[in-house]
C-alpha angles and dihedrals in degrees: 000000000000092000089053093054091046089051093051092050092049091046093051092046095049091046090050094047092046090052094046092050092053092046094050091051099252094134097164092055091042093056091044089055089055092075095056088045093056091044091054091042089052092055090064091064099037124046111222093216090054091049089051093048093050088048093053090045087054091051092046099245103131097171092061092042090050087051093051096044091049091056090069099091100173111032092163090078090059122091113276097259092050092048091054091050091050090052091046095049091044091053094045097044098037103043093120094050096041101040128224099291097053093043090050091051092050093048092050091050092048093049088047092051090050130248116226104235130045088230091062091046089053091051091048091051091045093053088045089053088049091056090046090054091050093051094046101253100133099166094051088049093051093051089046091052092048090052091048091051089053090050095048097084095158092054094229093131097042091109096049093048093049089049090052094048090054090050089048090058090054096042119104116246121242091259091054092050091049091052090049089053092049092051088050092231093287121147121228117256113253118244121260 
């Protein structure tokens, strides 16, 4: 919130100084001040921590990406699409710390808010299918994988989707998991 207030003050100050420079006849300095005004204005629509996190994800450095995405303390003040991407990245990067339930909740909210590209939607649905497989919901995982396959128009995730489908065939169902919990994981005694 403090960053937003500082950004507003800087934008107002830059806009006022640009106007005064043009009004006083300092055209060169007025034109020069337009660049900082655009940069500050751009910062209202793009969060710098999210830009840095996406860049680190592209480079393959997930630890730095996690550090940058966790710096965003109030994503609800961001525009809707950026809020969706913050939730998406938090769910994907912090699955171990948050747990399956919280990650699933964040992914569902991100999908509901709307991710920009079909590729990102496919990745979100694939991660959601992975969580469903881990919690024993096979049918839901199959439908999510089918949706991810439809959204992957470029075919970049074809191998991962096929791999997850093969894991899904070998994964136990929710009923089998419940039975194993009821048995306490004990093996039957061999006959004598």
